[in-house]
N, C-alpha and C positions, 0 to 999 in steps of 0.2 A: 479565564484558559479554560476549553472546551476542555472533554472529557469522551474519548471515543474507543469504538472496538475492534479490532482488526480480523475478520475473517477472513480465512484461507483454504479456496473453493475449488475444485475440481476433480473431473470423472464422475463429478452429484455425488460425492461428499464433501463433507467440512473435517480438516488438521488441522493440528498444531502440531509449531515443527520447533525442533530443538536442534540450536547450531548449526541454522542452515546444514540438518542433517539428517537427522530422526521423524518422521513424523507419523503424532498418534491419530485415527479417527475421529470424532467425534457425534456424526452422526449428521443424519438430512439438513440442507438449509432450512429449514423454516421451525424445526423443533427450534436448531441454536437464535436466528432469530427472535423466537417466543419468548426466549431464557432471557436473550439479551434489555430488549427491553422492561422488565421489570424490573430494572436497575434505572433508567431513565439515561441512559446512555446519552448525549448528545448528537454522534451523529456514528452510523457503521461503515468499513471501508471493506468491502466486498474480493480481495487478489486472487486471482489460479494463477497459484507459484507453476512456473514455468522454465524450464530447462531444458533449450532446444528446442528448434522451432514448434508452432504449433499445427494439426490440421485444424481445416477444417469442418469435418465429423466432431473432434473434439468441442472445439469453440462454442460451434452453435446447439450440440449437445447440451452444455453448459449453461449458454445461454437460451435453451430453452425452459430447462426447469427453475430460470430467475426470472422467468418470465410471470411464472404462477407464484411467486412470492407474496405473501403477505406482510406492510411493513409501516407503521407509522413513524420512526425515526427514520430523518435524511441518511441516502444509501450515496456510498461510491462505488467505482468500479475498473476493474483497471484489470489486466492476464489477459493480451494478445491482440493487443485493439491493433493492425496492421491496413489497416485499407483502411475509406471509404465505407464498404458495406461493411465490414460491422461495425464501423461508428456510429451509422444509420441507426445498426438491428441494436446496438446498444442502446443509443439517444430513445428511440422506441418504448423501455420501459422506466422503471421509475426511478433512475439512479439522474442525481442532483450534481454529479462529478465526475468526469472519467481520469481515469492515473493510466499516465504515461510511461516508460523506462528502457524498455533498448530501443526507442522512437530517440531520445535527448543522444543518441553517439554521430546520429545519420548526422549530414552537411545542411541537405536538406528533406525535412518529415512534411510532405504535405497533409497527414491523420491530424499532425496537433495543431499545423493551422486553420485546418477544414472545422475541427471542434472550436477552436477560439472564437472563428467564423458566427460559425451554427451555433453556441453555444456562450458566445462570452468567456472570458478571459477569466473570473471569478469558476469556470468551469470544469478547470483543466491542470490536475494536481498532476507535480514530478513527482517518482517514487527511487528513492535513490538508496539501494540493497548495499550499505557500506563494509569493509572493516576495513582493518591499518595489519599491515603485510613489508614488514624490514622497514619498521617506521613512516611508511608512506600510507597517505589514503587509497583506498581501491576499490570500486563501484564495480556494480555485476550486470553484465549484459546478456541479458536472456535468450534473444538469439545466438549466440556466441558458445554459451554454460559455461563463461569466462570473466574472471573479475581483469579491471583494468583501472590503470592510474584514471584517478578525477579529471584531471586536464585532459581528456581525451571530451570530454563532454563536449556537446555542441553550448556554443555561448546563446548563442541567435536561438534553439531552441528551448534554452535554459530559461530564457527571457519569456516567454511566451507562456510560464507556466506561472500561475497566483500563488501555489503556496507546494509547499513541498515536502512528504515524507522523508526523513530521513532512518532510514529502521538499521536496525544492528543485526549483520547477521550472526556473528558470532554467540551475542548473547539471550536472543530472541530463545520465550519456551522459559527464562531460568526470572524469579521471584529480582524486580528491582537493581541488575545488575546495567541498565540501558550505560552504553561508554559518552560521555563528554565531548573526550577528546573528539570522539565523530565530527564536531561541528565546529573544527579546528580551519577549515578548508576557509577559504579570504571570499567566496561566493559568498558567505550563507550571511554573510553581513548585510543588518538592512533587509534580509529575507521572511520572509512571514514561513516556520519551519512548524512541523506536525513529530515527534518522536514517537518512533516506534522500536520493536524489541527488546525484550528483558524488561518493560514498563508495566508497574504497578501503580495501580490507583492513586493511592499513597508516597509515590516516588517525590522522592524531595531532587528539587530541582536548582542546580547551580549555575549559571550561564549567562554573559550577557547578550545572545541572542534570544530575536524574535521567536519564544516557541512561544505557536498559540493554540495548539492542540495536543496530547498525549495521547498511542492508542495502545488501549491496553489489550494484550494478547487474549486469544478469547479460553486461553486458558481458564480466565470467571468463568468456565460450564463447569467447573472443577469445584467442588465444595470448597476445598484451603483458599482457596485462594476467589475466594467472594469477595463482587464489590461493595458488599456491602461491609466489607471491615474497613 
């Protein structure tokens, strides 16, 4: 199983999020990457946490900063990949894979299909920020800033993804608290899954699903949660 890290990055800064609510600033992106590389993680996912529409100025401001980073670790990127121009700009940088969330709700998502044709299916990752509400599984749609029943995702868009980040919104930022009940959605059967949100390096996984990777949150930058443990 791969062990990676997830970095939340927006408006030029990195953050740690707690319970989908509180944000703790962690510093600039290059310092964070340099620190993570000391622990030889297998992959790093850089995600811009969006709640509502994403302006072009904000997107390209962040991407301009990301164009200057240096890392020997494979990088994935997601957050605001709404059209071909943004996809092409992200493709020109050092990202091996691209991550999609709100596009998974659309009946037709030309950007996912475009990415698959340009980079191959192995480069397309779906990200599903999940909660359980009234015993129902719900997924966050960033463009509408709201959680919806997971059944509202578009099956055709899901099938274009090679792997899925299952992100535990309620437990993000907390130690070893990822809720395995989030994986009960039948679609996850026989799919490659990456878990994140409340994940530590030593998290014990008890699931019959195909979990290929766990993304430790960037609280690894805090001494008490070091990947050395």
